[in-house]
C-alpha positions as CSV (number, residue, x, y, z in Angstrom):
1,M,-18.2,12.0,4.4
2,R,-15.5,14.5,3.5
3,V,-12.0,13.2,2.6
4,L,-9.2,15.6,3.4
5,R,-5.5,15.2,2.6
6,H,-4.1,17.6,5.1
7,T,-5.3,19.0,8.4
8,S,-4.9,22.5,6.9
9,E,-7.9,21.7,4.8
10,L,-10.1,21.1,7.8
11,P,-12.9,23.6,8.1
12,A,-13.8,25.2,11.4
13,S,-17.0,23.2,11.5
14,L,-15.1,19.9,11.8
15,R,-12.6,21.0,14.4
16,G,-13.1,19.7,18.0
17,A,-14.0,16.3,16.7
18,S,-13.9,12.9,18.4
19,V,-11.2,11.2,16.2
20,A,-10.3,7.5,15.8
21,L,-6.7,6.9,14.9
22,G,-5.2,3.9,13.1
23,N,-4.2,2.3,9.8
24,F,-7.6,0.5,9.5
25,D,-6.4,-1.9,6.8
26,G,-9.5,-3.9,5.9
27,V,-11.6,-2.1,8.5
28,H,-12.1,-5.3,10.5
29,R,-14.2,-5.9,13.6
30,G,-11.4,-4.5,15.9
31,H,-11.2,-1.3,13.8
32,Q,-15.0,-1.0,13.8
33,R,-15.0,-1.1,17.6
34,V,-12.4,1.7,17.7
35,I,-14.5,3.8,15.3
36,G,-17.7,2.9,17.0
37,A,-16.3,4.1,20.4
38,A,-15.3,7.4,18.8
39,R,-18.8,7.6,17.2
40,A,-20.5,7.1,20.6
41,I,-18.3,9.8,22.2
42,A,-19.0,12.2,19.3
43,H,-22.7,11.7,19.9
44,G,-22.3,12.3,23.6
45,L,-20.3,15.5,23.1
46,G,-22.3,16.7,20.2
47,C,-19.2,17.0,18.0
48,P,-18.2,15.6,14.6
49,L,-16.8,12.1,14.2
50,G,-13.4,12.0,12.4
51,V,-11.1,9.2,11.4
52,M,-7.4,9.6,10.7
53,T,-5.5,7.0,8.7
54,F,-2.1,6.9,7.1
55,E,-1.0,6.5,3.4
56,P,1.0,4.7,2.5
57,H,0.8,2.0,5.2
58,P,3.8,2.5,7.5
59,R,5.0,-1.0,6.7
60,R,5.1,-0.1,3.0
61,F,7.0,3.1,3.8
62,F,9.7,1.4,5.8
63,Q,9.9,-1.8,3.7
64,P,8.9,-0.8,0.1
65,D,10.0,-4.2,-1.3
66,L,7.6,-6.2,0.8
67,P,5.3,-8.5,-1.1
68,P,1.7,-7.3,-1.4
69,F,-0.2,-7.4,1.9
70,S,-3.0,-4.7,1.8
71,L,-6.5,-5.8,2.6
72,S,-8.1,-2.6,1.2
73,S,-7.1,0.0,-1.2
74,F,-7.4,3.7,-0.2
75,R,-10.5,4.0,-2.4
76,L,-12.2,1.0,-0.7
77,K,-11.1,2.0,2.8
78,T,-12.9,5.3,2.3
79,H,-16.1,3.4,1.5
80,L,-15.8,1.2,4.5
81,I,-15.1,4.1,6.9
82,A,-18.0,6.1,5.4
83,A,-20.2,3.1,6.2
84,Q,-19.2,3.5,9.9
85,G,-20.8,7.0,9.9
86,A,-17.7,9.2,9.9
87,D,-18.2,12.9,9.1
88,F,-14.7,13.2,7.8
89,L,-11.6,11.2,7.0
90,I,-8.1,12.7,7.3
91,V,-5.5,10.9,5.1
92,Q,-2.2,11.7,6.8
93,A,0.7,11.3,4.4
94,F,3.2,8.9,6.0
95,D,6.5,10.3,4.8
96,A,10.0,10.9,6.1
97,A,8.9,14.0,8.0
98,L,6.1,12.2,9.8
99,S,8.3,9.1,10.5
100,Q,10.9,11.3,12.2
101,G,8.5,13.3,14.3
102,S,8.4,12.7,18.0
103,A,5.3,11.5,19.8
104,D,4.9,15.0,21.4
105,W,5.3,16.6,18.0
106,F,2.5,14.5,16.6
107,I,0.2,15.4,19.6
108,E,0.9,19.1,19.3
109,K,1.1,19.7,15.6
110,V,-1.3,17.1,14.3
111,L,-3.9,16.4,17.0
112,Q,-4.1,19.8,18.7
113,Q,-3.1,22.4,16.2
114,G,-4.2,20.5,13.1
115,L,-7.4,18.9,14.3
116,G,-8.2,20.6,17.6
117,V,-9.4,17.3,18.9
118,S,-11.9,17.0,21.8
119,H,-11.3,13.3,22.1
120,V,-9.0,10.6,20.6
121,V,-9.8,6.9,20.4
122,V,-7.2,4.2,19.7
123,G,-6.7,0.5,20.1
124,Q,-4.9,-0.7,23.3
125,D,-1.7,-1.5,21.4
126,Y,-1.5,1.8,19.5
127,A,2.0,3.3,19.1
128,F,3.1,6.4,17.3
129,G,5.9,8.9,16.8
130,H,9.6,8.2,15.9
131,Q,10.5,4.6,16.4
132,R,7.0,4.0,17.9
133,E,8.0,5.9,21.1
134,G,4.5,7.1,21.8
135,T,2.3,4.8,23.9
136,V,-1.3,4.9,24.9
137,A,-0.2,5.9,28.4
138,L,1.8,8.8,27.1
139,L,-1.2,9.9,24.9
140,Q,-3.5,9.7,28.0
141,A,-1.1,11.7,30.1
142,R,-0.8,14.4,27.4
143,G,-4.6,14.5,27.1
144,L,-5.0,15.2,30.8
145,E,-2.4,18.0,30.6
146,R,-3.8,19.6,27.4
147,G,-7.6,19.1,27.8
148,F,-8.6,16.4,25.4
149,G,-9.9,13.0,26.2
150,V,-8.3,9.7,25.3
151,T,-10.0,6.3,25.1
152,A,-8.1,3.0,24.6
153,V,-10.3,0.2,23.2
154,A,-9.8,-3.4,24.0
155,P,-9.4,-5.8,21.0
156,V,-12.2,-7.9,19.7
157,R,-11.8,-11.6,20.3
158,D,-13.7,-14.5,18.6
159,A,-15.3,-17.5,20.3
160,Q,-11.9,-19.1,20.6
161,G,-10.4,-16.1,22.3
162,E,-8.2,-15.1,19.3
163,T,-7.8,-11.4,18.5
164,C,-9.4,-10.1,15.3
165,S,-6.5,-8.6,13.4
166,S,-5.4,-7.9,9.9
167,T,-2.8,-10.6,10.2
168,R,-5.5,-13.2,10.8
169,V,-7.4,-12.0,7.8
170,R,-4.3,-12.4,5.6
171,E,-3.7,-15.9,6.9
172,A,-7.3,-16.9,6.2
173,L,-7.1,-15.5,2.6
174,Q,-3.9,-17.4,1.9
175,A,-5.5,-20.6,3.1
176,G,-8.7,-19.9,1.0
177,D,-10.7,-19.8,4.3
178,I,-13.2,-17.2,3.2
179,A,-15.6,-18.0,6.1
180,R,-12.8,-17.2,8.6
181,A,-11.8,-14.0,6.8
182,T,-15.4,-12.8,6.8
183,A,-15.8,-13.6,10.5
184,V,-12.7,-11.6,11.4
185,L,-13.6,-8.7,9.1
186,G,-17.3,-8.5,10.0
187,H,-18.0,-8.1,6.3
188,P,-17.0,-9.9,3.1
189,W,-13.4,-9.3,2.0
190,E,-13.4,-7.3,-1.2
191,I,-11.1,-5.7,-3.7
192,E,-11.6,-2.9,-6.2
193,G,-9.8,-2.1,-9.4
194,R,-10.0,-1.0,-13.0
195,I,-11.1,-3.6,-15.4
196,E,-8.5,-4.6,-18.1
197,R,-9.2,-6.1,-21.5
198,G,-8.4,-9.8,-21.5
199,D,-7.7,-12.4,-24.2
200,Q,-11.4,-13.1,-24.7
201,R,-11.1,-16.9,-24.0
202,G,-13.9,-16.8,-21.5
203,R,-16.2,-15.1,-24.0
204,Q,-15.3,-17.8,-26.6
205,M,-16.5,-20.5,-24.1
206,G,-19.7,-18.6,-23.3
207,F,-18.5,-17.2,-19.9
208,P,-17.3,-13.6,-20.5
209,T,-15.1,-12.3,-17.8
210,A,-14.0,-8.9,-16.4
211,N,-10.3,-9.0,-15.6
212,L,-8.4,-7.1,-13.0
213,R,-5.0,-7.3,-11.3
214,L,-4.7,-7.3,-7.5
215,G,-1.7,-4.9,-7.4
216,L,-0.8,-4.3,-3.7
217,Y,-3.7,-6.4,-2.4
218,Q,-2.9,-9.5,-0.3
219,P,-3.4,-12.3,-2.9
220,P,-5.8,-15.0,-1.8
221,R,-5.3,-18.7,-2.4
222,A,-5.3,-19.4,-6.1
223,G,-8.6,-20.9,-7.1
224,V,-12.3,-20.4,-7.9
225,Y,-14.7,-18.3,-5.7
226,A,-18.3,-17.5,-5.5
227,V,-18.4,-13.7,-5.6
228,T,-20.6,-10.6,-6.0
229,A,-19.4,-7.7,-8.0
230,G,-20.6,-4.3,-9.3
231,L,-19.5,-1.0,-10.6
232,D,-18.1,1.1,-7.8
233,G,-20.8,3.4,-6.6
234,G,-19.6,3.9,-3.1
235,L,-22.3,3.2,-0.5
236,D,-24.8,2.8,-3.4
237,T,-22.8,0.0,-5.2
238,K,-25.2,-2.6,-6.7
239,F,-23.6,-6.1,-6.3
240,L,-24.5,-8.9,-8.7
241,P,-23.8,-12.6,-8.3
242,G,-20.9,-14.3,-10.1
243,V,-18.0,-16.6,-10.0
244,A,-14.3,-15.7,-10.2
245,N,-11.0,-17.4,-10.8
246,F,-7.8,-16.0,-9.3
247,G,-4.5,-17.4,-10.6
248,R,-2.1,-17.9,-13.5
249,R,-4.5,-19.9,-15.8
250,P,-2.1,-22.9,-16.2
251,T,-4.3,-24.5,-18.9
252,F,-3.1,-21.8,-21.2
253,G,0.4,-21.6,-19.9
254,A,1.3,-19.9,-16.6
255,G,1.0,-16.1,-16.8
256,D,0.8,-13.3,-14.2
257,P,-1.8,-13.7,-11.5
258,I,-5.1,-12.1,-12.5
259,L,-8.7,-12.2,-11.2
260,E,-11.3,-13.1,-13.8
261,V,-14.9,-12.4,-12.8
262,H,-17.9,-13.8,-14.6
263,L,-21.3,-12.3,-13.7
264,F,-24.2,-14.7,-14.1
265,D,-27.2,-12.6,-15.3
266,A,-25.7,-9.4,-16.5
267,T,-22.9,-8.4,-18.9
268,P,-22.5,-4.6,-18.5
269,D,-19.6,-3.0,-20.3
270,L,-17.0,-2.9,-17.5
271,Y,-13.8,-2.3,-19.5
272,G,-11.8,0.6,-18.1
273,R,-14.3,1.1,-15.2
274,H,-13.8,0.6,-11.4
275,V,-15.4,-2.5,-10.1
276,R,-15.8,-3.9,-6.6
277,V,-15.6,-7.6,-6.0
278,R,-16.7,-9.3,-2.8
279,F,-15.5,-12.9,-2.0
280,H,-18.1,-15.1,-0.4
281,H,-17.1,-18.8,-0.8
282,F,-14.0,-20.7,-1.9
283,L,-15.0,-23.4,-4.4
284,R,-11.9,-25.2,-5.5
285,P,-8.2,-24.8,-6.1
286,E,-6.9,-23.7,-9.5
287,Q,-6.5,-26.7,-11.9
288,T,-4.9,-27.5,-15.2
289,F,-7.3,-29.0,-17.8
290,S,-6.7,-31.1,-20.9
291,G,-8.4,-28.6,-23.1
292,L,-11.3,-26.1,-23.6
293,E,-14.1,-28.7,-23.4
294,A,-12.9,-30.0,-20.0
295,L,-12.5,-26.5,-18.8
296,R,-15.9,-25.5,-20.0
297,A,-17.5,-28.4,-18.2
298,Q,-15.8,-27.5,-15.0
299,I,-16.9,-23.9,-15.3
300,E,-20.5,-25.0,-15.7
301,N,-20.1,-26.9,-12.4
302,D,-18.5,-23.9,-10.7
303,V,-21.3,-21.6,-11.9
304,A,-24.0,-24.0,-10.6
305,Q,-22.3,-24.4,-7.2
306,A,-21.7,-20.7,-6.9
307,R,-25.3,-19.9,-7.8
308,A,-26.6,-22.3,-5.1
309,L,-24.2,-21.0,-2.4
310,L,-25.0,-17.3,-3.1
311,A,-28.7,-18.0,-3.2
312,N,-28.5,-19.4,0.3
313,G,-26.5,-16.5,1.6
């Protein structure tokens, strides 16, 4: 999949694509339906499949002081979108100029002149242009006038009739409900980041860890998780089983929140390298222990529980 930062970089071979539009934070089941509809149309038309997303997230642009809420970094989002079969990803800079552009300006300058779209696919609630003036109805009307197709995709709902959304994933993560987050996403929630050197306490106890900070990611509930992790190799990433603690490590005095990942059967040199971590099960909340021996005994229990859960899928 080609990743392009501006429509001016788009080669002639990728013009005339079927393009899915959206923020696609987390690439959950609803997002996958939008991209899947664009993919089916691309196959039918014999044209490329494109995805357009926006960086930074519009919420972050308009409210830069918001607490962290992202479900996927840009790097990880590209992996997830590539897995959906896209031929190219356009990363549209969400800046002051774009935020002030009218809906008709976006259609003409970006969709038509920039991409030369054959078809556009959006969610039913998609809005665009200055102050979100552009609606799906407007986009469909302009498509009829200007010769490109528009498909609005219905949301994905779960067995209880609730819509699969990024908000529901965030709520599930805050509650430590990894099963619900996975069900809404349609894949394990994961983060990626560069490993930092820690204080080596885990190594001293026989459980060396790779440490990374969540940055702008939505923080999950503080506690211990069964995870898989691996060096970021895109679609070829090899994930290994492990256990992770997210929190402030109160046994040693509260510090900044950090994720500490211990891999069971491999200890590759991860310092300074990009690692992907997938969350599979919540084991327990973060606790304060009386000392290293009590903490070591609990970690042994955590490892045994995580091994059993991961072995059973």
